C-alpha positions as CSV (number, residue, x, y, z in Angstrom):
1,M,68.2,-84.9,-24.3
2,N,70.8,-82.3,-23.2
3,R,72.9,-82.7,-20.1
4,K,70.7,-80.6,-17.8
5,L,67.6,-82.5,-18.8
6,Y,69.4,-85.7,-18.4
7,E,70.4,-84.7,-14.8
8,L,66.7,-83.9,-14.2
9,D,65.6,-87.2,-15.6
10,K,68.1,-89.0,-13.5
11,Y,67.1,-87.2,-10.3
12,F,63.4,-87.9,-10.5
13,G,63.3,-91.1,-12.5
14,P,59.9,-92.2,-14.0
15,I,56.8,-90.1,-13.3
16,Q,54.0,-91.6,-11.5
17,L,50.7,-90.9,-13.3
18,Y,47.3,-90.5,-11.8
19,D,44.3,-90.5,-14.2
20,G,46.8,-89.8,-17.1
21,D,48.5,-86.8,-15.4
22,I,50.9,-86.1,-12.6
23,L,50.0,-84.4,-9.2
24,D,50.6,-80.7,-8.9
25,S,53.1,-81.2,-6.2
26,A,55.0,-83.6,-8.4
27,R,54.9,-81.1,-11.3
28,E,56.1,-78.3,-9.0
29,R,58.8,-80.5,-7.6
30,V,60.2,-81.2,-11.1
31,L,59.8,-77.6,-12.2
32,S,61.7,-76.4,-9.1
33,R,64.4,-78.7,-9.7
34,G,64.7,-77.9,-13.3
35,L,64.9,-74.2,-12.6
36,K,67.6,-74.8,-10.2
37,L,69.6,-76.7,-12.9
38,G,69.3,-73.6,-15.2
39,I,66.6,-75.1,-17.6
40,E,64.1,-72.8,-19.1
41,Q,60.5,-73.1,-17.8
42,K,59.0,-74.0,-21.2
43,E,61.7,-76.6,-21.8
44,I,60.8,-78.2,-18.4
45,E,57.1,-78.2,-19.2
46,D,57.8,-79.8,-22.6
47,Y,59.9,-82.4,-20.8
48,I,57.1,-83.2,-18.3
49,Q,54.6,-83.6,-21.1
50,F,57.0,-85.8,-22.9
51,K,57.4,-88.0,-19.8
52,I,53.7,-88.3,-19.4
53,Q,53.1,-89.5,-22.9
54,E,56.0,-91.9,-22.5
55,Q,54.6,-93.3,-19.3
56,V,51.1,-93.6,-20.8
57,K,52.5,-95.6,-23.6
58,L,54.4,-97.8,-21.3
59,E,51.3,-98.5,-19.1
60,E,49.3,-99.3,-22.2
61,S,52.0,-101.8,-23.3
62,Y,51.9,-103.5,-19.9
63,S,48.2,-103.7,-20.1
64,Q,48.2,-105.3,-23.4
65,Q,50.9,-107.8,-22.4
66,E,48.8,-108.7,-19.3
67,A,45.7,-109.2,-21.4
68,E,47.6,-111.5,-23.9
69,Q,49.1,-113.5,-21.1
70,T,45.6,-113.9,-19.4
71,A,44.0,-115.0,-22.6
72,S,46.9,-117.4,-23.4
73,A,46.7,-118.8,-19.9
74,K,42.9,-119.3,-20.1
75,S,43.4,-121.1,-23.4
76,F,45.6,-123.7,-21.5
77,V,42.6,-125.4,-20.1
78,E,40.9,-127.0,-23.1
79,R,38.3,-129.7,-23.7
80,C,38.9,-132.6,-25.9
81,P,37.7,-131.8,-29.5
82,S,36.2,-135.3,-29.8
83,C,34.2,-135.9,-26.7
84,N,34.4,-132.4,-25.0
85,E,35.8,-133.7,-21.9
86,L,38.4,-131.7,-20.0
87,M,42.0,-132.7,-21.1
88,P,44.5,-133.7,-18.3
89,A,47.4,-131.1,-17.8
90,L,50.7,-132.1,-19.4
91,S,49.1,-134.6,-21.7
92,N,48.0,-134.5,-25.2
93,V,45.9,-137.6,-25.0
94,C,42.2,-137.4,-23.9
95,S,41.8,-139.8,-21.0
96,A,38.2,-140.3,-21.7
97,C,38.2,-141.3,-25.4
98,G,41.9,-141.6,-26.3
99,F,41.9,-138.8,-28.8
100,V,45.4,-137.4,-29.5
101,V,45.5,-133.5,-29.6
102,T,48.7,-132.1,-31.3
103,Q,48.0,-128.5,-30.1
104,G,46.3,-127.2,-27.0
105,S,46.8,-127.2,-23.2
106,A,49.8,-129.6,-23.1
107,K,51.7,-127.5,-25.6
108,E,50.9,-124.2,-23.9
109,L,51.5,-125.6,-20.4
110,G,54.8,-126.9,-21.6
111,K,55.8,-123.5,-22.6
112,L,54.7,-122.1,-19.3
113,M,56.8,-124.7,-17.4
114,D,59.8,-124.1,-19.6
115,S,59.5,-120.3,-18.8
116,I,59.4,-121.2,-15.0
117,E,62.4,-123.3,-15.3
118,T,64.3,-121.0,-17.4
119,K,63.8,-118.1,-14.9
120,L,64.9,-120.4,-12.2
121,S,68.0,-121.3,-14.1
122,Q,68.8,-117.6,-14.6
123,I,68.4,-116.9,-10.9
124,E,70.7,-119.8,-10.0
125,S,73.4,-118.5,-12.5
126,I,73.6,-115.2,-10.6
127,P,76.9,-115.2,-8.5
128,T,76.1,-115.5,-4.8
129,S,77.5,-112.6,-3.0
130,N,80.4,-113.4,-0.8
131,F,83.4,-111.9,0.7
132,F,85.9,-113.1,-1.9
133,Q,83.5,-112.2,-4.8
134,V,83.2,-108.7,-3.5
135,L,87.0,-108.4,-3.2
136,S,87.4,-109.2,-6.9
137,S,84.5,-107.2,-8.1
138,R,85.3,-104.1,-6.1
139,M,89.0,-104.2,-6.3
140,F,89.1,-100.4,-6.8
141,I,88.1,-100.2,-3.1
142,T,89.7,-103.2,-1.6
143,L,93.1,-102.9,-3.1
144,P,93.8,-99.4,-1.9
145,V,92.5,-100.4,1.6
146,L,94.9,-103.3,1.5
147,T,97.7,-100.9,0.4
148,I,97.1,-98.8,3.5
149,I,97.1,-101.7,5.9
150,V,100.5,-103.1,4.3
151,C,102.1,-99.7,4.4
152,A,101.0,-99.0,7.9
153,I,102.2,-102.3,9.2
154,G,105.5,-101.9,7.4
155,F,106.2,-98.4,8.6
156,K,105.1,-99.1,12.3
157,L,107.1,-102.5,12.4
158,E,110.1,-101.1,10.3
159,L,109.8,-103.9,7.9
160,Q,111.5,-103.1,4.5
161,A,109.8,-106.0,2.6
162,F,106.4,-104.5,3.6
163,A,107.5,-101.2,2.3
164,L,108.5,-102.6,-1.0
165,I,105.2,-104.4,-1.2
166,G,103.4,-101.3,-0.3
167,I,105.0,-99.5,-3.2
168,I,103.9,-102.2,-5.6
169,L,100.4,-102.1,-4.3
170,I,100.3,-98.3,-4.6
171,F,101.1,-98.6,-8.3
172,L,98.5,-101.3,-8.8
173,S,95.8,-99.5,-6.8
174,W,96.4,-96.4,-9.1
175,K,96.1,-98.6,-12.2
176,V,92.9,-100.2,-10.9
177,I,91.2,-96.9,-9.9
178,K,92.2,-95.3,-13.3
179,N,90.6,-98.2,-15.1
180,K,87.5,-98.1,-13.1
181,L,87.0,-94.3,-13.8
182,K,87.2,-95.0,-17.5
183,E,84.6,-97.8,-17.3
184,P,81.0,-96.8,-18.4
185,K,78.5,-96.7,-15.6
186,S,76.7,-100.0,-15.3
187,Q,72.9,-99.8,-16.0
188,K,72.0,-103.0,-14.3
189,Q,73.1,-104.2,-10.8
190,P,73.0,-108.0,-9.9
191,E,70.7,-107.5,-7.1
192,L,68.1,-105.8,-9.4
193,S,68.4,-108.7,-11.9
194,F,67.7,-111.1,-9.2
195,N,64.6,-109.3,-8.1
196,I,63.3,-109.0,-11.7
197,L,63.9,-112.7,-12.3
198,K,62.3,-113.7,-9.1
199,A,59.2,-111.5,-9.9
200,D,58.9,-113.2,-13.3
201,F,59.3,-116.6,-11.7
202,E,56.6,-116.0,-9.3
203,K,54.3,-114.5,-11.9
204,Y,54.6,-117.6,-14.2
205,S,54.2,-120.0,-11.0
206,R,51.0,-118.2,-10.0
207,T,49.6,-118.5,-13.6
208,A,50.4,-122.1,-13.6
209,H,49.0,-122.9,-10.2
210,T,45.8,-120.9,-11.0
211,Y,45.0,-122.9,-14.1
212,F,46.5,-126.2,-13.4
213,G,46.9,-126.3,-9.6
214,E,44.2,-129.0,-9.2
215,N,46.5,-131.5,-11.0
216,K,48.7,-133.2,-8.3
217,K,51.5,-133.8,-10.7
218,I,51.6,-130.1,-11.7
219,R,51.4,-128.9,-8.1
220,A,54.2,-131.2,-7.0
221,L,56.4,-129.9,-9.8
222,L,55.6,-126.3,-8.9
223,D,56.4,-127.0,-5.3
224,D,59.7,-128.5,-6.2
225,L,60.5,-125.4,-8.2
226,K,59.5,-123.1,-5.4
227,N,61.7,-124.9,-3.0
228,S,64.6,-124.5,-5.4
229,L,64.1,-120.9,-5.4
230,V,63.9,-120.9,-1.5
231,E,67.3,-122.6,-1.4
232,V,68.8,-120.1,-3.8
233,E,67.5,-117.3,-1.5
234,E,68.9,-119.0,1.6
235,K,72.3,-119.2,-0.1
236,R,72.2,-115.5,-1.1
237,K,71.4,-114.6,2.5
238,K,74.4,-116.6,3.8
239,G,76.6,-115.0,1.2
240,K,75.5,-111.6,2.4
241,V,76.3,-112.6,6.0
242,W,79.8,-113.6,5.0
243,E,80.1,-110.5,2.8
244,Y,79.4,-108.1,5.8
245,A,81.6,-110.4,8.0
246,G,84.4,-109.8,5.4
247,Y,83.9,-106.0,5.5
248,A,84.0,-106.0,9.3
249,F,87.3,-108.0,9.2
250,I,88.8,-105.6,6.8
251,A,87.7,-102.6,9.0
252,A,89.2,-104.2,12.1
253,L,92.3,-105.1,10.3
254,L,92.6,-101.4,9.0
255,A,91.9,-99.9,12.5
256,G,94.5,-102.4,14.0
257,A,97.2,-101.3,11.5
258,L,96.5,-97.7,12.0
259,L,96.3,-97.8,15.8
260,M,99.3,-100.2,16.2
261,P,102.0,-98.5,18.1
262,S,105.3,-98.3,16.2
263,K,108.2,-100.4,17.0
264,K,110.3,-97.4,17.6
265,Y,107.7,-96.0,20.1
266,S,107.5,-99.3,21.9
267,N,111.3,-99.5,22.2
268,Q,111.4,-95.7,23.3
269,N,108.8,-96.3,26.1
270,E,110.7,-99.3,27.2
271,A,114.1,-97.4,27.3
272,N,112.3,-94.5,29.2
273,S,111.1,-96.8,31.8
274,E,114.5,-98.4,32.4
275,E,116.2,-95.1,32.7
276,S,113.7,-93.7,35.2
277,P,116.2,-93.9,38.1
278,L,118.9,-92.0,36.2
279,V,116.4,-89.3,35.2
280,Q,115.6,-88.8,38.9
281,K,119.2,-88.6,39.8
282,A,119.9,-86.0,37.0
283,E,117.0,-83.9,38.3
284,Q,118.4,-84.0,41.8
285,Y,121.7,-82.7,40.4
286,I,119.8,-79.9,38.6
287,N,118.2,-78.7,41.7
288,E,121.6,-78.7,43.5
289,N,123.2,-76.8,40.5
290,N,125.7,-79.6,40.1
291,E,126.4,-79.3,36.4
292,A,129.1,-81.9,36.5
293,G,126.7,-84.5,38.0
294,V,124.2,-83.7,35.2
295,T,126.8,-84.0,32.5
296,Q,128.0,-87.3,33.9
297,T,124.5,-88.6,34.1
298,L,123.7,-87.7,30.6
299,T,126.5,-89.9,29.4
300,Q,124.6,-92.8,30.8
301,I,121.2,-92.0,29.4
302,K,120.6,-93.4,25.8
303,S,116.9,-92.4,25.3
304,P,116.5,-89.3,23.2
305,D,113.3,-88.5,25.2
306,N,115.1,-88.6,28.5
307,R,118.1,-86.7,27.2
308,V,116.0,-83.8,25.9
309,L,114.0,-83.9,29.2
310,I,117.0,-83.5,31.2
311,Q,118.7,-80.8,29.1
312,S,115.4,-78.9,29.0
313,K,115.1,-79.0,32.8
314,Q,118.7,-78.0,33.3
315,Q,118.2,-74.9,30.9
316,L,115.1,-74.0,32.7
317,K,116.9,-74.0,36.0
318,Q,119.6,-71.7,34.7
319,L,117.0,-69.3,33.1
320,T,114.9,-69.3,36.1
321,D,117.9,-68.4,38.4
322,K,118.8,-65.5,36.1
323,L,115.1,-64.3,36.2
324,D,115.3,-64.4,40.0
325,S,118.5,-62.4,40.0
326,L,116.4,-59.6,38.0
327,E,113.9,-59.2,40.9
328,P,116.2,-56.5,42.7
329,L,116.1,-54.4,39.6
330,L,112.2,-54.3,39.7
331,K,112.4,-53.3,43.4
332,S,114.9,-50.4,42.5
333,Q,112.7,-49.5,39.6
334,D,115.6,-49.8,37.2
335,Y,113.2,-50.5,34.4
336,N,115.6,-49.9,31.4
337,T,118.2,-52.3,32.7
338,L,115.5,-54.9,33.6
339,R,113.9,-54.7,30.1
340,L,117.3,-55.0,28.5
341,E,118.2,-58.1,30.6
342,L,114.8,-59.6,30.1
343,S,115.1,-59.3,26.4
344,K,118.5,-61.2,26.4
345,L,116.9,-64.2,28.2
346,I,116.2,-66.5,25.1
347,W,115.6,-70.2,25.2
348,E,118.1,-72.2,23.1
349,K,116.4,-75.0,21.2
350,I,117.7,-78.6,22.1
351,S,115.3,-81.0,20.1
352,T,116.6,-82.1,16.8
353,D,113.5,-83.9,15.6
354,F,109.6,-83.6,15.9
355,E,109.3,-86.7,18.3
356,T,111.2,-85.1,21.1
357,L,110.0,-81.5,20.5
358,P,106.7,-81.8,22.6
359,I,109.0,-82.9,25.6
360,E,111.0,-79.7,25.4
361,R,108.0,-77.6,24.6
362,D,106.2,-78.5,27.8
363,V,109.4,-77.4,29.9
364,Y,109.6,-74.3,27.6
365,K,106.2,-73.2,28.5
366,S,107.3,-73.1,32.1
367,F,110.0,-70.7,31.3
368,L,107.7,-68.4,29.3
369,Q,105.2,-68.3,32.2
370,R,108.0,-67.3,34.6
371,K,109.4,-64.7,32.2
372,D,105.9,-63.2,31.5
373,A,105.1,-63.0,35.2
374,L,108.1,-60.7,35.7
375,N,107.5,-58.8,32.6
376,Q,103.9,-58.1,33.6
377,Q,105.3,-56.2,36.7
378,L,107.0,-53.7,34.5
379,P,105.1,-50.5,33.4
380,K,103.6,-51.0,30.0
381,K,106.1,-48.9,28.1
382,Y,109.0,-51.0,29.4
383,R,107.6,-54.4,28.7
384,V,109.1,-56.8,26.2
385,T,107.4,-59.1,23.7
386,I,107.1,-62.6,25.1
387,E,107.7,-65.6,22.7
388,N,104.9,-67.9,21.8
389,E,105.3,-71.5,22.9
390,Y,104.9,-72.6,19.2
391,S,107.9,-70.3,18.3
392,L,110.2,-73.1,19.5
């Protein structure tokens, strides 16, 4: 099968037959999908016919197996070859005449009970889904998530040990993901195996109950096996609950690590709050044009945010005063001089890092608005180009 037909087969799976053929709607769906994949129409029709024949053979095989199983089950209940009385289940000795039967219902029933117990043993051997089992089986997902959590905590709390562990985890995550991509795709999932084994268990149990359910010993044994299956299912349900709880825990841990305020940010906020009186004092000096007072206050301010804020407001005051001094030129209609002076008024950047830039930019926007207001009063041919707030 070529790659495109494989994609078509993978997309639709087994074709459901109705009276030895598929519905027109199903045929059209397969044909439409195949054409989109670039497959020739004749090749698609041959593929459909092949799938029909394949499905017919499969259904015939299932029917034959069912017939053989039914015939075998019916042969379980036998009469004594000596006295023609019904033989007790799980016994090869006739209770009526004592005749010993070496072949017959006891032997066949034994095989049936062995099949039931084998299926139950296979079901119990399937690992129960839980948080730690998922962590190990899906390491290609959980390890990268753990790496993100460790790196986020290390970065925000400024812990060098976490940074080192994060580097190691990044390398391990890359190796795990690389190995996972090289693995062939699994054709059988654990949950599918459990469902198949459970269906076989119930099928054999129904057969035994149908033909030997009148026997109290057999019925009690079947009930015990059924109870064992129920216990396994309950354990799997509890495992699923813990598995989902584990997912929720990881998600909460990841969200907490990503949303956690950094140590630097927390310290900065604390410093900003403590220096609030000094900031107010500096702003008062700015309004009074007391540059010496502003300079002296800045020597007492340690927070980078507060220093940039004060310096920005000081520059805004200076530039605003210069803009106010240009108003007479507008009234005298000395547009050339006003244009020249207006173009000279340029904001000098203060911030040295991205963390304080937004603080300066907020003050810078006030300057641009004031400058643009004066510029708009000029005739169009005398207007200058106003800077963008993001040009800072």
